[in-house]
C-alpha positions as CSV (number, residue, x, y, z in Angstrom):
1,M,0.0,0.0,0.0
2,L,1.3,3.4,-0.9
3,K,2.0,5.6,2.1
4,K,0.1,8.9,2.5
5,R,1.9,12.2,3.2
6,I,1.7,15.1,5.6
7,V,3.0,18.3,4.0
8,F,4.0,21.5,5.9
9,T,3.9,24.7,3.8
10,L,5.8,27.8,4.5
11,L,4.8,31.1,2.9
12,Y,7.4,33.8,2.4
13,A,6.7,37.4,1.3
14,D,8.9,40.5,1.3
15,G,11.5,39.3,3.7
16,A,9.3,37.5,6.2
17,F,7.3,34.3,6.7
18,V,3.6,35.0,6.7
19,L,0.2,33.6,7.6
20,S,-2.5,33.6,5.0
21,R,-6.2,33.8,5.4
22,N,-8.2,33.7,2.2
23,F,-5.0,34.8,0.6
24,R,-4.7,37.9,2.7
25,L,-1.2,38.0,4.2
26,Q,0.0,38.8,7.7
27,K,3.6,39.0,8.6
28,V,4.9,36.7,11.3
29,G,8.7,36.8,11.4
30,D,11.9,36.4,9.4
31,I,14.2,33.4,9.1
32,E,15.7,34.0,12.6
33,W,12.1,33.9,14.1
34,L,11.4,30.7,12.3
35,E,14.6,29.0,13.5
36,Q,13.8,30.1,17.1
37,N,10.3,28.6,16.9
38,Y,10.7,25.7,14.6
39,D,13.7,23.3,14.6
40,F,13.5,21.8,11.1
41,R,16.1,19.3,12.0
42,K,13.5,17.7,14.3
43,I,10.3,18.8,12.6
44,A,11.4,17.1,9.4
45,F,10.9,13.7,11.1
46,H,7.2,14.5,11.6
47,I,6.4,15.6,8.1
48,D,6.9,13.9,4.7
49,E,7.6,17.0,2.7
50,L,8.1,20.7,3.1
51,I,6.7,23.2,0.6
52,V,8.2,26.7,0.6
53,L,6.4,29.3,-1.5
54,N,7.4,32.9,-2.4
55,V,4.1,34.7,-2.4
56,S,5.6,38.2,-2.5
57,R,3.5,40.5,-4.6
58,D,6.8,41.8,-6.0
59,K,8.9,38.8,-7.1
60,T,12.1,40.9,-7.8
61,E,13.7,39.7,-4.5
62,S,14.1,36.2,-5.8
63,S,17.8,36.1,-4.7
64,E,16.7,36.8,-1.1
65,F,14.2,34.0,-1.3
66,C,16.8,31.6,-2.6
67,A,19.1,32.5,0.3
68,V,16.3,31.7,2.8
69,L,15.5,28.5,1.0
70,K,19.2,27.4,1.1
71,K,19.3,28.0,4.8
72,L,16.2,26.0,5.4
73,S,17.3,23.1,3.2
74,S,20.7,22.8,4.9
75,G,19.1,21.4,8.1
76,C,15.9,19.7,6.7
77,F,15.7,15.9,6.4
78,A,12.4,16.0,4.4
79,P,12.2,16.6,0.6
80,I,11.5,20.3,-0.3
81,A,9.3,21.7,-3.1
82,A,9.7,25.4,-3.7
83,G,7.9,27.9,-6.0
84,G,6.8,31.4,-6.6
85,G,7.5,33.6,-9.7
86,I,8.8,30.8,-11.9
87,R,8.6,32.0,-15.5
88,S,11.7,30.3,-17.0
89,E,14.1,27.4,-16.7
90,R,16.5,29.8,-15.1
91,D,14.0,30.6,-12.3
92,A,13.4,26.9,-11.7
93,M,17.2,26.1,-11.7
94,A,17.8,28.8,-9.0
95,L,15.4,27.1,-6.7
96,L,16.8,23.7,-7.3
97,D,20.3,25.0,-6.8
98,S,19.1,26.4,-3.4
99,G,18.1,23.1,-2.1
100,A,14.7,22.3,-3.6
101,D,14.0,18.8,-4.8
102,K,10.9,19.8,-6.8
103,I,9.5,23.0,-8.1
104,V,5.9,24.3,-7.6
105,I,4.4,26.3,-10.5
106,N,1.1,28.1,-10.7
107,T,0.7,31.3,-12.7
108,G,3.4,30.1,-15.1
109,L,1.3,27.2,-16.2
110,V,-1.3,29.6,-17.5
111,E,0.9,32.4,-18.9
112,S,3.2,30.1,-20.9
113,E,2.6,26.4,-21.5
114,S,5.7,26.3,-23.6
115,V,7.8,27.3,-20.6
116,A,6.1,24.5,-18.6
117,R,6.9,22.0,-21.3
118,G,10.4,23.2,-21.4
119,L,10.7,22.6,-17.6
120,V,9.4,19.0,-18.2
121,T,12.0,18.5,-20.8
122,A,14.8,19.9,-18.6
123,F,13.9,18.4,-15.2
124,G,11.3,15.7,-15.8
125,R,7.6,15.7,-15.1
126,Q,8.1,14.2,-11.6
127,C,10.0,17.4,-10.7
128,L,6.9,19.7,-11.3
129,V,4.1,20.3,-8.9
130,G,1.2,22.0,-10.5
131,S,-0.5,24.4,-8.0
132,L,-4.2,25.3,-8.4
133,D,-6.0,27.9,-6.2
134,L,-9.7,27.5,-6.3
135,K,-12.6,29.6,-5.1
136,R,-16.3,29.1,-4.9
137,N,-18.4,31.2,-7.3
138,Q,-22.0,32.4,-7.0
139,Q,-23.2,29.5,-9.0
140,G,-21.9,27.0,-6.4
141,G,-19.1,25.9,-8.6
142,Y,-15.4,26.8,-8.5
143,D,-13.1,29.1,-10.4
144,R,-9.4,28.9,-10.7
145,Y,-7.3,32.0,-9.7
146,V,-3.7,32.8,-10.4
147,A,-1.3,35.7,-9.5
148,N,-1.8,35.2,-5.7
149,G,-5.5,34.9,-6.1
150,S,-6.0,38.2,-8.0
151,R,-6.9,36.9,-11.5
152,R,-9.6,34.5,-12.4
153,I,-9.1,32.0,-15.2
154,S,-12.2,31.4,-17.4
155,S,-11.4,27.8,-18.3
156,P,-13.4,25.2,-16.3
157,V,-11.5,23.8,-13.4
158,T,-12.0,20.2,-14.5
159,T,-10.5,21.1,-17.9
160,E,-7.5,22.7,-16.2
161,I,-6.9,19.6,-14.1
162,E,-7.2,17.3,-17.1
163,R,-4.7,19.5,-19.1
164,L,-2.2,19.6,-16.3
165,S,-2.4,16.0,-15.2
166,N,-2.2,14.6,-18.7
167,D,1.4,15.3,-19.4
168,L,2.6,18.6,-17.7
169,V,3.0,17.9,-14.0
170,G,3.9,15.1,-11.7
171,E,1.4,16.0,-9.0
172,L,-1.3,18.6,-8.1
173,Y,-1.3,20.9,-5.1
174,I,-5.0,22.1,-4.8
175,T,-5.8,24.9,-2.4
176,S,-9.2,26.2,-1.3
177,I,-9.0,30.0,-1.1
178,D,-12.2,30.1,0.9
179,R,-10.8,27.7,3.6
180,D,-7.3,29.1,3.5
181,G,-6.1,30.0,7.0
182,T,-9.5,29.4,8.6
183,G,-8.7,26.2,10.4
184,Q,-12.2,24.9,9.6
185,G,-11.1,21.8,7.7
186,F,-10.7,21.0,4.1
187,D,-13.3,21.6,1.4
188,F,-13.7,18.1,0.2
189,N,-16.2,19.1,-2.5
190,I,-13.2,20.3,-4.5
191,L,-12.3,16.7,-5.1
192,D,-15.5,16.2,-7.2
193,L,-13.7,18.4,-9.8
194,V,-10.9,15.8,-10.2
195,P,-11.7,13.5,-13.1
196,S,-11.5,9.7,-12.6
197,T,-8.8,9.6,-15.3
198,C,-6.5,11.8,-13.2
199,S,-3.4,9.6,-12.5
200,V,-1.2,12.1,-10.6
201,P,-1.1,12.4,-6.8
202,I,-3.3,15.0,-5.2
203,I,-2.2,17.2,-2.4
204,L,-5.1,18.9,-0.7
205,A,-4.6,22.3,1.1
206,G,-6.5,25.1,2.7
207,G,-8.3,24.7,6.0
208,A,-6.3,22.2,8.1
209,G,-6.2,23.4,11.8
210,N,-5.7,20.2,13.8
211,S,-4.9,16.5,13.5
212,Q,-8.5,15.5,12.9
213,H,-8.6,17.6,9.8
214,L,-5.4,15.9,8.5
215,Q,-6.9,12.5,9.3
216,A,-10.1,13.2,7.5
217,G,-8.3,14.2,4.3
218,L,-5.8,11.3,4.3
219,K,-8.5,8.7,4.8
220,L,-10.0,9.6,1.4
221,L,-8.9,7.4,-1.5
222,S,-8.6,10.3,-3.9
223,V,-6.2,12.3,-1.6
224,D,-2.5,11.3,-1.5
225,A,-1.3,14.1,0.8
226,V,-2.6,16.9,2.9
227,A,-0.9,20.2,3.6
228,T,-1.1,22.8,6.3
229,A,0.4,26.3,6.4
230,H,-0.9,27.2,9.8
231,L,2.2,28.0,11.7
232,F,0.7,28.6,15.1
233,N,-1.7,25.6,15.2
234,F,1.3,23.3,14.9
235,I,4.0,25.1,16.8
236,G,6.2,23.3,19.4
237,D,5.5,19.6,19.3
238,G,2.2,20.1,17.4
239,L,3.4,18.4,14.3
240,A,4.8,15.4,16.2
241,K,1.5,15.0,18.0
242,A,-0.6,15.4,14.9
243,R,1.5,12.7,13.0
244,A,1.1,10.3,16.0
245,N,-2.6,10.9,16.0
246,V,-2.9,10.3,12.3
247,I,-1.0,7.0,12.5
248,K,-3.0,5.9,15.5
249,S,-6.2,6.5,13.5
250,G,-5.1,3.9,11.0
251,V,-3.6,6.0,8.2
252,T,-0.5,4.5,6.6
253,L,2.4,7.0,7.0
254,A,6.1,6.5,6.7
255,T,7.9,6.0,10.1
256,W,11.4,6.7,11.1
257,P,13.6,6.3,14.2
258,S,13.3,9.0,16.8
259,T,15.6,11.9,16.5
260,D,17.5,10.7,19.6
261,V,18.1,7.3,18.1
262,L,19.0,8.7,14.7
263,G,21.3,11.3,16.2
264,S,23.1,8.6,18.2
265,F,23.4,6.4,15.1
266,L,24.9,9.3,13.0
267,K,27.3,10.2,15.8
268,N,28.6,6.6,15.9
269,E,28.8,6.4,12.1
270,F,30.8,9.6,11.7
Protein backbone atom coordinates (compact mmCIF):
# COMPACT_ATOMS: atom_id res chain seq x y z
CA MET A 1 0.00 0.00 0.00
CA LEU A 2 1.30 3.43 -0.93
CA LYS A 3 1.97 5.63 2.06
CA LYS A 4 0.11 8.91 2.46
CA ARG A 5 1.92 12.17 3.22
CA ILE A 6 1.68 15.12 5.56
CA VAL A 7 3.05 18.30 4.00
CA PHE A 8 4.00 21.47 5.86
CA THR A 9 3.86 24.66 3.80
CA LEU A 10 5.81 27.82 4.53
CA LEU A 11 4.75 31.08 2.91
CA TYR A 12 7.35 33.78 2.39
CA ALA A 13 6.71 37.37 1.32
CA ASP A 14 8.87 40.48 1.26
CA GLY A 15 11.53 39.29 3.67
CA ALA A 16 9.33 37.48 6.19
CA PHE A 17 7.30 34.34 6.70
CA VAL A 18 3.58 35.03 6.69
CA LEU A 19 0.21 33.64 7.63
CA SER A 20 -2.47 33.63 4.97
CA ARG A 21 -6.23 33.82 5.42
CA ASN A 22 -8.24 33.72 2.21
CA PHE A 23 -4.97 34.81 0.56
CA ARG A 24 -4.68 37.94 2.69
CA LEU A 25 -1.23 37.97 4.22
CA GLN A 26 -0.04 38.76 7.74
CA LYS A 27 3.64 39.03 8.58
CA VAL A 28 4.89 36.65 11.30
CA GLY A 29 8.69 36.78 11.38
CA ASP A 30 11.93 36.42 9.44
CA ILE A 31 14.19 33.38 9.12
CA GLU A 32 15.65 34.00 12.58
CA TRP A 33 12.14 33.93 14.08
CA LEU A 34 11.42 30.69 12.25
CA GLU A 35 14.60 29.05 13.51
CA GLN A 36 13.80 30.08 17.09
CA ASN A 37 10.30 28.60 16.95
CA TYR A 38 10.72 25.68 14.55
CA ASP A 39 13.69 23.32 14.62
CA PHE A 40 13.46 21.80 11.15
CA ARG A 41 16.12 19.25 12.00
CA LYS A 42 13.50 17.73 14.29
CA ILE A 43 10.30 18.79 12.56
CA ALA A 44 11.44 17.09 9.36
CA PHE A 45 10.88 13.75 11.10
CA HIS A 46 7.21 14.54 11.60
CA ILE A 47 6.38 15.63 8.05
CA ASP A 48 6.85 13.92 4.72
CA GLU A 49 7.56 17.01 2.68
CA LEU A 50 8.13 20.72 3.08
CA ILE A 51 6.73 23.20 0.55
CA VAL A 52 8.15 26.73 0.56
CA LEU A 53 6.37 29.33 -1.55
CA ASN A 54 7.41 32.87 -2.36
CA VAL A 55 4.08 34.71 -2.35
CA SER A 56 5.57 38.20 -2.53
CA ARG A 57 3.48 40.51 -4.65
CA ASP A 58 6.79 41.79 -6.03
CA LYS A 59 8.94 38.85 -7.12
CA THR A 60 12.07 40.92 -7.77
CA GLU A 61 13.70 39.74 -4.54
CA SER A 62 14.12 36.17 -5.78
CA SER A 63 17.76 36.05 -4.71
CA GLU A 64 16.72 36.77 -1.11
CA PHE A 65 14.16 33.97 -1.26
CA CYS A 66 16.79 31.60 -2.61
CA ALA A 67 19.10 32.50 0.28
CA VAL A 68 16.33 31.70 2.78
CA LEU A 69 15.54 28.45 0.97
CA LYS A 70 19.19 27.42 1.08
CA LYS A 71 19.31 28.05 4.81
CA LEU A 72 16.17 26.00 5.39
CA SER A 73 17.28 23.09 3.23
CA SER A 74 20.67 22.81 4.93
CA GLY A 75 19.06 21.39 8.06
CA CYS A 76 15.94 19.72 6.68
CA PHE A 77 15.71 15.95 6.38
CA ALA A 78 12.43 16.05 4.42
CA PRO A 79 12.19 16.64 0.65
CA ILE A 80 11.49 20.26 -0.28
CA ALA A 81 9.34 21.66 -3.07
CA ALA A 82 9.66 25.38 -3.74
CA GLY A 83 7.89 27.86 -5.97
CA GLY A 84 6.81 31.41 -6.62
CA GLY A 85 7.46 33.56 -9.67
CA ILE A 86 8.76 30.76 -11.91
CA ARG A 87 8.64 32.03 -15.47
CA SER A 88 11.69 30.35 -16.98
CA GLU A 89 14.07 27.42 -16.69
CA ARG A 90 16.54 29.80 -15.05
CA ASP A 91 14.02 30.62 -12.29
CA ALA A 92 13.44 26.93 -11.65
CA MET A 93 17.16 26.13 -11.66
CA ALA A 94 17.80 28.84 -9.05
CA LEU A 95 15.38 27.10 -6.65
CA LEU A 96 16.82 23.66 -7.33
CA ASP A 97 20.34 24.99 -6.77
CA SER A 98 19.14 26.45 -3.45
CA GLY A 99 18.08 23.06 -2.09
CA ALA A 100 14.66 22.33 -3.59
CA ASP A 101 14.00 18.78 -4.80
CA LYS A 102 10.93 19.82 -6.80
CA ILE A 103 9.45 23.04 -8.08
CA VAL A 104 5.91 24.33 -7.64
CA ILE A 105 4.43 26.29 -10.52
CA ASN A 106 1.10 28.10 -10.65
CA THR A 107 0.69 31.27 -12.72
CA GLY A 108 3.42 30.15 -15.11
CA LEU A 109 1.28 27.20 -16.18
CA VAL A 110 -1.29 29.65 -17.49
CA GLU A 111 0.91 32.39 -18.90
CA SER A 112 3.19 30.13 -20.92
CA GLU A 113 2.56 26.45 -21.48
CA SER A 114 5.70 26.33 -23.63
CA VAL A 115 7.78 27.30 -20.58
CA ALA A 116 6.12 24.53 -18.56
CA ARG A 117 6.87 21.99 -21.27
CA GLY A 118 10.44 23.23 -21.36
CA LEU A 119 10.69 22.57 -17.62
CA VAL A 120 9.38 19.02 -18.17
CA THR A 121 12.05 18.46 -20.81
CA ALA A 122 14.78 19.93 -18.61
CA PHE A 123 13.92 18.40 -15.24
CA GLY A 124 11.34 15.68 -15.81
CA ARG A 125 7.63 15.68 -15.13
CA GLN A 126 8.13 14.23 -11.65
CA CYS A 127 9.96 17.43 -10.68
CA LEU A 128 6.93 19.66 -11.34
CA VAL A 129 4.10 20.26 -8.87
CA GLY A 130 1.17 22.04 -10.46
CA SER A 131 -0.54 24.45 -8.05
CA LEU A 132 -4.23 25.30 -8.42
CA ASP A 133 -5.95 27.91 -6.24
CA LEU A 134 -9.72 27.46 -6.30
CA LYS A 135 -12.56 29.62 -5.05
CA ARG A 136 -16.30 29.06 -4.92
CA ASN A 137 -18.38 31.18 -7.27
CA GLN A 138 -21.96 32.42 -6.99
CA GLN A 139 -23.24 29.48 -9.01
CA GLY A 140 -21.94 27.01 -6.43
CA GLY A 141 -19.06 25.87 -8.59
CA TYR A 142 -15.39 26.76 -8.47
CA ASP A 143 -13.11 29.08 -10.40
CA ARG A 144 -9.35 28.90 -10.67
CA TYR A 145 -7.28 31.96 -9.74
CA VAL A 146 -3.65 32.83 -10.41
CA ALA A 147 -1.32 35.70 -9.50
CA ASN A 148 -1.78 35.19 -5.75
CA GLY A 149 -5.53 34.87 -6.12
CA SER A 150 -5.97 38.16 -7.96
CA ARG A 151 -6.88 36.94 -11.46
CA ARG A 152 -9.65 34.51 -12.40
CA ILE A 153 -9.14 31.96 -15.15
CA SER A 154 -12.17 31.42 -17.38
CA SER A 155 -11.38 27.82 -18.33
CA PRO A 156 -13.40 25.24 -16.33
CA VAL A 157 -11.46 23.80 -13.39
CA THR A 158 -11.96 20.18 -14.50
CA THR A 159 -10.54 21.07 -17.91
CA GLU A 160 -7.53 22.67 -16.24
CA ILE A 161 -6.94 19.60 -14.07
CA GLU A 162 -7.15 17.32 -17.11
CA ARG A 163 -4.75 19.52 -19.06
CA LEU A 164 -2.16 19.63 -16.31
CA SER A 165 -2.37 16.02 -15.20
CA ASN A 166 -2.18 14.55 -18.70
CA ASP A 167 1.45 15.34 -19.41
CA LEU A 168 2.57 18.55 -17.71
CA VAL A 169 3.01 17.94 -13.98
CA GLY A 170 3.88 15.07 -11.67
CA GLU A 171 1.37 15.98 -8.97
CA LEU A 172 -1.26 18.60 -8.15
CA TYR A 173 -1.35 20.89 -5.11
CA ILE A 174 -4.95 22.10 -4.81
CA THR A 175 -5.80 24.90 -2.38
CA SER A 176 -9.21 26.21 -1.32
CA ILE A 177 -8.98 30.00 -1.14
CA ASP A 178 -12.23 30.07 0.88
CA ARG A 179 -10.83 27.74 3.56
CA ASP A 180 -7.27 29.06 3.48
CA GLY A 181 -6.10 29.96 6.99
CA THR A 182 -9.50 29.40 8.59
CA GLY A 183 -8.66 26.19 10.43
CA GLN A 184 -12.17 24.93 9.63
CA GLY A 185 -11.10 21.83 7.74
CA PHE A 186 -10.68 21.01 4.07
CA ASP A 187 -13.29 21.64 1.39
CA PHE A 188 -13.72 18.08 0.16
CA ASN A 189 -16.22 19.14 -2.52
CA ILE A 190 -13.22 20.30 -4.52
CA LEU A 191 -12.32 16.66 -5.09
CA ASP A 192 -15.47 16.22 -7.21
CA LEU A 193 -13.69 18.35 -9.82
CA VAL A 194 -10.89 15.82 -10.21
CA PRO A 195 -11.72 13.49 -13.12
CA SER A 196 -11.50 9.74 -12.55
CA THR A 197 -8.85 9.61 -15.27
CA CYS A 198 -6.46 11.79 -13.25
CA SER A 199 -3.40 9.64 -12.53
CA VAL A 200 -1.17 12.10 -10.63
CA PRO A 201 -1.08 12.40 -6.83
CA ILE A 202 -3.35 15.03 -5.24
CA ILE A 203 -2.16 17.25 -2.38
CA LEU A 204 -5.12 18.94 -0.68
CA ALA A 205 -4.57 22.27 1.08
CA GLY A 206 -6.55 25.06 2.70
CA GLY A 207 -8.31 24.75 6.05
CA ALA A 208 -6.34 22.24 8.15
CA GLY A 209 -6.21 23.37 11.75
CA ASN A 210 -5.75 20.17 13.75
CA SER A 211 -4.88 16.49 13.45
CA GLN A 212 -8.52 15.49 12.93
CA HIS A 213 -8.61 17.56 9.76
CA LEU A 214 -5.44 15.87 8.53
CA GLN A 215 -6.91 12.45 9.32
CA ALA A 216 -10.14 13.19 7.48
CA GLY A 217 -8.27 14.19 4.34
CA LEU A 218 -5.81 11.31 4.35
CA LYS A 219 -8.54 8.70 4.77
CA LEU A 220 -10.01 9.62 1.39
CA LEU A 221 -8.87 7.40 -1.46
CA SER A 222 -8.57 10.34 -3.86
CA VAL A 223 -6.18 12.26 -1.57
CA ASP A 224 -2.51 11.31 -1.53
CA ALA A 225 -1.30 14.07 0.78
CA VAL A 226 -2.63 16.89 2.94
CA ALA A 227 -0.93 20.20 3.57
CA THR A 228 -1.10 22.80 6.30
CA ALA A 229 0.43 26.26 6.36
CA HIS A 230 -0.92 27.20 9.79
CA LEU A 231 2.23 28.04 11.75
CA PHE A 232 0.67 28.59 15.15
CA ASN A 233 -1.65 25.57 15.23
CA PHE A 234 1.34 23.26 14.90
CA ILE A 235 4.02 25.12 16.82
CA GLY A 236 6.23 23.32 19.35
CA ASP A 237 5.47 19.59 19.31
CA GLY A 238 2.21 20.14 17.42
CA LEU A 239 3.36 18.39 14.26
CA ALA A 240 4.77 15.44 16.17
CA LYS A 241 1.48 14.96 18.03
CA ALA A 242 -0.55 15.42 14.85
CA ARG A 243 1.46 12.75 13.03
CA ALA A 244 1.15 10.35 15.96
CA ASN A 245 -2.63 10.87 16.04
CA VAL A 246 -2.94 10.31 12.29
CA ILE A 247 -0.98 7.05 12.48
CA LYS A 248 -3.02 5.94 15.48
CA SER A 249 -6.20 6.49 13.45
CA GLY A 250 -5.06 3.86 10.96
CA VAL A 251 -3.62 6.02 8.17
CA THR A 252 -0.47 4.52 6.63
CA LEU A 253 2.38 7.03 6.96
CA ALA A 254 6.11 6.52 6.74
CA THR A 255 7.85 5.97 10.06
CA TRP A 256 11.42 6.74 11.08
CA PRO A 257 13.56 6.27 14.16
CA SER A 258 13.26 8.97 16.81
CA THR A 259 15.57 11.95 16.50
CA ASP A 260 17.47 10.74 19.57
CA VAL A 261 18.06 7.29 18.07
CA LEU A 262 19.02 8.66 14.68
CA GLY A 263 21.31 11.27 16.24
CA SER A 264 23.10 8.56 18.20
CA PHE A 265 23.44 6.44 15.06
CA LEU A 266 24.90 9.29 13.00
CA LYS A 267 27.30 10.16 15.82
CA ASN A 268 28.61 6.58 15.89
CA GLU A 269 28.85 6.41 12.10
CA PHE A 270 30.83 9.58 11.71
